[in-house]
C-alpha positions as a Python dict, from the first residue, in 0.01 Angstrom:
ca = {
    (1, 'M'): (0, 0, 0),
    (2, 'I'): (355, -144, 48),
    (3, 'V'): (607, -100, -245),
    (4, 'V'): (869, -370, -265),
    (5, 'T'): (1168, -299, -489),
    (6, 'G'): (1373, -583, -623),
    (7, 'A'): (1056, -781, -600),
    (8, 'T'): (1160, -1075, -814),
    (9, 'G'): (1501, -1143, -644),
    (10, 'N'): (1606, -1377, -357),
    (11, 'I'): (1468, -1138, -88),
    (12, 'G'): (1208, -949, -277),
    (13, 'R'): (1016, -1251, -399),
    (14, 'P'): (965, -1417, -58),
    (15, 'L'): (906, -1077, 102),
    (16, 'T'): (622, -1009, -159),
    (17, 'Q'): (472, -1361, -92),
    (18, 'V'): (483, -1299, 293),
    (19, 'L'): (310, -953, 261),
    (20, 'A'): (48, -1079, 14),
    (21, 'A'): (-29, -1382, 234),
    (22, 'S'): (-86, -1153, 529),
    (23, 'G'): (-351, -957, 328),
    (24, 'Q'): (-148, -646, 249),
    (25, 'Q'): (-176, -452, -82),
    (26, 'V'): (150, -487, -251),
    (27, 'R'): (317, -317, -548),
    (28, 'A'): (610, -517, -670),
    (29, 'V'): (879, -333, -860),
    (30, 'S'): (1140, -503, -1088),
    (31, 'R'): (1343, -419, -1392),
    (32, 'H'): (1185, -692, -1599),
    (33, 'A'): (833, -857, -1633),
    (34, 'A'): (775, -1140, -1395),
    (35, 'E'): (503, -1342, -1227),
    (36, 'V'): (390, -1221, -892),
    (37, 'P'): (139, -1370, -637),
    (38, 'Q'): (-229, -1321, -707),
    (39, 'G'): (-362, -974, -610),
    (40, 'V'): (-12, -817, -625),
    (41, 'V'): (35, -527, -858),
    (42, 'H'): (365, -560, -1064),
    (43, 'V'): (540, -252, -1206),
    (44, 'V'): (845, -264, -1435),
    (45, 'A'): (1078, 18, -1352),
    (46, 'D'): (1457, 77, -1357),
    (47, 'L'): (1523, 272, -1035),
    (48, 'A'): (1860, 376, -1163),
    (49, 'G'): (1678, 622, -1401),
    (50, 'P'): (1616, 969, -1259),
    (51, 'G'): (1270, 997, -1093),
    (52, 'A'): (1189, 641, -1186),
    (53, 'L'): (1062, 559, -837),
    (54, 'R'): (820, 862, -794),
    (55, 'P'): (525, 735, -992),
    (56, 'V'): (561, 392, -825),
    (57, 'L'): (520, 542, -482),
    (58, 'T'): (178, 707, -540),
    (59, 'G'): (-38, 611, -239),
    (60, 'A'): (224, 403, -74),
    (61, 'E'): (246, 387, 306),
    (62, 'A'): (569, 183, 329),
    (63, 'L'): (873, 102, 111),
    (64, 'F'): (1118, -177, 101),
    (65, 'L'): (1428, -32, -60),
    (66, 'L'): (1673, -273, -229),
    (67, 'L'): (1929, -122, -452),
    (68, 'S'): (2012, -265, -791),
    (69, 'G'): (2367, -324, -903),
    (70, 'D'): (2360, 7, -1094),
    (71, 'L'): (2271, 200, -775),
    (72, 'H'): (2573, 54, -594),
    (73, 'A'): (2805, 185, -871),
    (74, 'L'): (3032, 479, -808),
    (75, 'G'): (2865, 800, -917),
    (76, 'A'): (2515, 666, -851),
    (77, 'N'): (2263, 872, -642),
    (78, 'P'): (2056, 634, -430),
    (79, 'A'): (1983, 909, -174),
    (80, 'A'): (1747, 1052, -437),
    (81, 'L'): (1526, 745, -381),
    (82, 'V'): (1484, 848, -11),
    (83, 'R'): (1407, 1202, -108),
    (84, 'D'): (1139, 1064, -352),
    (85, 'A'): (990, 869, -67),
    (86, 'V'): (964, 1177, 139),
    (87, 'D'): (810, 1383, -140),
    (88, 'A'): (554, 1105, -196),
    (89, 'G'): (439, 1092, 166),
    (90, 'V'): (567, 748, 233),
    (91, 'G'): (555, 691, 613),
    (92, 'R'): (800, 409, 658),
    (93, 'V'): (1111, 274, 481),
    (94, 'V'): (1300, -45, 537),
    (95, 'L'): (1641, -33, 381),
    (96, 'L'): (1841, -341, 290),
    (97, 'S'): (2200, -245, 369),
    (98, 'T'): (2494, -471, 431),
    (99, 'L'): (2685, -602, 733),
    (100, 'G'): (3003, -470, 557),
    (101, 'V'): (2924, -111, 664),
    (102, 'V'): (3020, -235, 1016),
    (103, 'T'): (3280, -513, 943),
    (104, 'R'): (3480, -347, 666),
    (105, 'P'): (3355, 11, 656),
    (106, 'S'): (3630, 162, 428),
    (107, 'G'): (3528, -6, 97),
    (108, 'P'): (3382, 239, -158),
    (109, 'T'): (3052, 60, -188),
    (110, 'R'): (3012, 27, 186),
    (111, 'V'): (3100, 404, 245),
    (112, 'A'): (2821, 481, -13),
    (113, 'M'): (2580, 239, 166),
    (114, 'R'): (2659, 399, 506),
    (115, 'S'): (2591, 744, 354),
    (116, 'L'): (2246, 619, 244),
    (117, 'E'): (2181, 496, 586),
    (118, 'D'): (2254, 831, 721),
    (119, 'E'): (2034, 997, 449),
    (120, 'L'): (1745, 772, 568),
    (121, 'R'): (1809, 854, 930),
    (122, 'G'): (1794, 1229, 868),
    (123, 'S'): (1496, 1205, 633),
    (124, 'G'): (1218, 1248, 902),
    (125, 'L'): (1065, 913, 783),
    (126, 'E'): (1007, 612, 1005),
    (127, 'W'): (1286, 364, 921),
    (128, 'S'): (1448, 33, 989),
    (129, 'I'): (1778, -77, 844),
    (130, 'L'): (1869, -444, 776),
    (131, 'R'): (2237, -552, 754),
    (132, 'P'): (2269, -910, 637),
    (133, 'G'): (2595, -1098, 604),
    (134, 'G'): (2673, -1364, 339),
    (135, 'F'): (2370, -1517, 161),
    (136, 'A'): (2296, -1881, 148),
    (137, 'S'): (2162, -1832, -196),
    (138, 'N'): (2512, -1752, -332),
    (139, 'A'): (2539, -2126, -357),
    (140, 'L'): (2338, -2092, -680),
    (141, 'W'): (2669, -2004, -838),
    (142, 'W'): (2734, -2384, -822),
    (143, 'A'): (2405, -2491, -970),
    (144, 'D'): (2534, -2561, -1325),
    (145, 'S'): (2839, -2762, -1204),
    (146, 'V'): (2635, -2961, -956),
    (147, 'R'): (2368, -3047, -1209),
    (148, 'G'): (2624, -3145, -1479),
    (149, 'R'): (2913, -3287, -1286),
    (150, 'R'): (2796, -3322, -921),
    (151, 'L'): (3086, -3090, -833),
    (152, 'V'): (3132, -2783, -621),
    (153, 'E'): (3442, -2568, -683),
    (154, 'A'): (3524, -2297, -443),
    (155, 'P'): (3828, -2138, -263),
    (156, 'F'): (3889, -2156, 109),
    (157, 'A'): (3732, -2498, 170),
    (158, 'D'): (3732, -2495, 540),
    (159, 'T'): (3676, -2123, 605),
    (160, 'G'): (3331, -2025, 655),
    (161, 'V'): (3093, -1736, 773),
    (162, 'P'): (2730, -1772, 923),
    (163, 'L'): (2541, -1762, 596),
    (164, 'V'): (2189, -1603, 628),
    (165, 'D'): (1877, -1750, 442),
    (166, 'P'): (1723, -1484, 220),
    (167, 'A'): (1385, -1602, 343),
    (168, 'D'): (1479, -1498, 696),
    (169, 'I'): (1582, -1159, 564),
    (170, 'A'): (1242, -1132, 392),
    (171, 'E'): (1040, -1228, 712),
    (172, 'V'): (1240, -970, 912),
    (173, 'A'): (1176, -710, 647),
    (174, 'A'): (795, -802, 657),
    (175, 'A'): (801, -747, 1035),
    (176, 'C'): (971, -411, 995),
    (177, 'L'): (729, -290, 725),
    (178, 'L'): (418, -398, 934),
    (179, 'E'): (507, -350, 1295),
    (180, 'K'): (577, -12, 1442),
    (181, 'Q'): (791, -149, 1715),
    (182, 'H'): (1085, -193, 1475),
    (183, 'A'): (1111, 175, 1391),
    (184, 'G'): (1460, 310, 1437),
    (185, 'A'): (1599, -47, 1461),
    (186, 'V'): (1918, -163, 1295),
    (187, 'Y'): (1932, -542, 1262),
    (188, 'E'): (2237, -749, 1177),
    (189, 'L'): (2123, -1066, 1011),
    (190, 'T'): (2317, -1393, 1003),
    (191, 'G'): (2263, -1761, 1008),
    (192, 'P'): (2275, -1976, 1314),
    (193, 'E'): (2629, -2129, 1249),
    (194, 'V'): (2950, -2086, 1060),
    (195, 'T'): (2920, -2297, 741),
    (196, 'T'): (3216, -2363, 512),
    (197, 'P'): (3213, -2433, 142),
    (198, 'R'): (3306, -2798, 206),
    (199, 'Q'): (2999, -2828, 440),
    (200, 'Q'): (2775, -2658, 189),
    (201, 'A'): (2875, -2921, -62),
    (202, 'A'): (2789, -3194, 192),
    (203, 'D'): (2445, -3032, 260),
    (204, 'L'): (2373, -3016, -107),
    (205, 'A'): (2464, -3385, -148),
    (206, 'A'): (2228, -3468, 137),
    (207, 'A'): (1947, -3272, -16),
    (208, 'L'): (2006, -3440, -359),
    (209, 'G'): (2053, -3792, -207),
    (210, 'A'): (2364, -3823, -429),
    (211, 'P'): (2738, -3767, -376),
    (212, 'V'): (2868, -3412, -457),
    (213, 'R'): (3247, -3377, -507),
    (214, 'F'): (3432, -3077, -375),
    (215, 'H'): (3730, -2921, -545),
    (216, 'E'): (3913, -2643, -373),
    (217, 'L'): (4026, -2352, -604),
    (218, 'T'): (4325, -2140, -557),
    (219, 'R'): (4250, -1771, -497),
    (220, 'Q'): (4378, -1682, -839),
    (221, 'E'): (4145, -1941, -998),
    (222, 'A'): (3845, -1813, -807),
    (223, 'K'): (3914, -1456, -905),
    (224, 'A'): (3937, -1540, -1255),
    (225, 'A'): (3596, -1714, -1246),
    (226, 'M'): (3443, -1425, -1046),
    (227, 'A'): (3578, -1166, -1271),
    (228, 'L'): (3368, -1291, -1552),
    (229, 'A'): (3054, -1172, -1355),
    (230, 'M'): (3185, -870, -1147),
    (231, 'P'): (3465, -604, -1161),
    (232, 'A'): (3807, -756, -1059),
    (233, 'E'): (3829, -520, -752),
    (234, 'L'): (3501, -644, -623),
    (235, 'A'): (3624, -1005, -675),
    (236, 'D'): (3927, -928, -477),
    (237, 'D'): (3720, -758, -194),
    (238, 'T'): (3488, -1069, -177),
    (239, 'L'): (3773, -1300, -173),
    (240, 'D'): (3938, -1105, 113),
    (241, 'I'): (3616, -1148, 318),
    (242, 'I'): (3549, -1520, 262),
    (243, 'G'): (3918, -1605, 292),
    (244, 'A'): (3994, -1432, 609),
    (245, 'P'): (3663, -1327, 775),
    (246, 'N'): (3726, -1097, 1087),
    (247, 'A'): (3571, -1145, 1421),
    (248, 'A'): (3267, -926, 1327),
    (249, 'E'): (3200, -1133, 1018),
    (250, 'L'): (3209, -1452, 1219),
    (251, 'R'): (2974, -1329, 1489),
    (252, 'I'): (2641, -1488, 1497),
    (253, 'S'): (2376, -1220, 1554),
    (254, 'P'): (2067, -1279, 1776),
    (255, 'H'): (1854, -1040, 1572),
    (256, 'V'): (1668, -1288, 1345),
    (257, 'E'): (1554, -1473, 1657),
    (258, 'Q'): (1468, -1159, 1846),
    (259, 'V'): (1235, -1034, 1554),
    (260, 'L'): (1085, -1369, 1452),
    (261, 'G'): (1077, -1556, 1777),
    (262, 'R'): (1269, -1854, 1626),
    (263, 'A'): (1626, -1947, 1530),
    (264, 'P'): (1744, -1850, 1185),
    (265, 'R'): (1746, -2133, 923),
    (266, 'P'): (2068, -2328, 870),
    (267, 'F'): (2218, -2355, 516),
    (268, 'S'): (2097, -2727, 507),
    (269, 'D'): (1738, -2596, 522),
    (270, 'W'): (1801, -2356, 229),
    (271, 'A'): (1963, -2646, 29),
    (272, 'A'): (1654, -2880, 93),
    (273, 'R'): (1409, -2609, -20),
    (274, 'H'): (1609, -2518, -339),
    (275, 'V'): (1736, -2859, -438),
    (276, 'A'): (1547, -2839, -769),
    (277, 'A'): (1800, -2589, -894),
    (278, 'F'): (2078, -2846, -850),
    (279, 'R'): (1906, -3150, -994),
}
C-alpha cells in the first residue's frame, strides 16, 4: 500500500494515476472529497491536525509526503509526520521539498523545509527528496483572464526560469516510491529550457489556436494582485525570484532525464494538455 498526500493537487493527482495504472494499491489523502481512479481508496484528512496522518498510514509500505499550506506556516510541526511514519512502520518516504532550500536557503519557509529534510534523513527510513523549481501549472493563475479577455498579465515579461511540469514531478516521485535504486537520492527537478512569461503567453496562444495578448505588470501591480492570495512577504519573496533569478535558479537539471530516461516536458506541452482550462 502506498499513501499519497495532497492526492488531488497538481502533483498528487497524476502521481495517483501513475501508481494505480501500474497496479499498486493506493490510498489517496486530501483535505476534501474528490474523485480518484478506480481501485484507489480515498481518505479525507487534514494533516495539519495533530496525529491526523497516523490512521491513514496503517498497513502502508511507502508514503509520498506533500505539505499543505498550513504545514508550511511558521509554528507548524511537519516533523511529526515523519515520526508518525516511523511509528507506523512505513518503509519508504518520498518528500516533496523545494529547489529554494539550495538556491535561497535563508527564507523562513525554506529553513523549515531543510529542517524537515534533515528530520527525514535521520529517521532511519528509506527516503528520497525531490526539489522542484517553478511549476508550469502556475500559469493557471491566468486562466480567467485568458478565457475572458485572451490576456496574460505578468511582471518581468522577458525574465524566465526552467519551469517544471508537475506530471514530470509525479513520474519521478512514482519511480522513487517503487524503485529501491532511488533510496538516498536528492533530485532537483526543472524543465528543459528557460521560459519567460511572454513565451508562456505565446505557447498558450498556440495551444488555443487564437491570439493571446501580453501585458507587463509593474512589480507593485503584481504584488497587489498576489497579496490577495498570499501573505505580502511571500509575494515579495516570489517576485524576488522571478524578477532576478540567480544562477542556481536558471540551471537546467539533468535529474528528470536521469530518472525517467527522457527529457523533461517543455511548457508548450503542458499548455497543450491543459488548454481546456483556458478556453
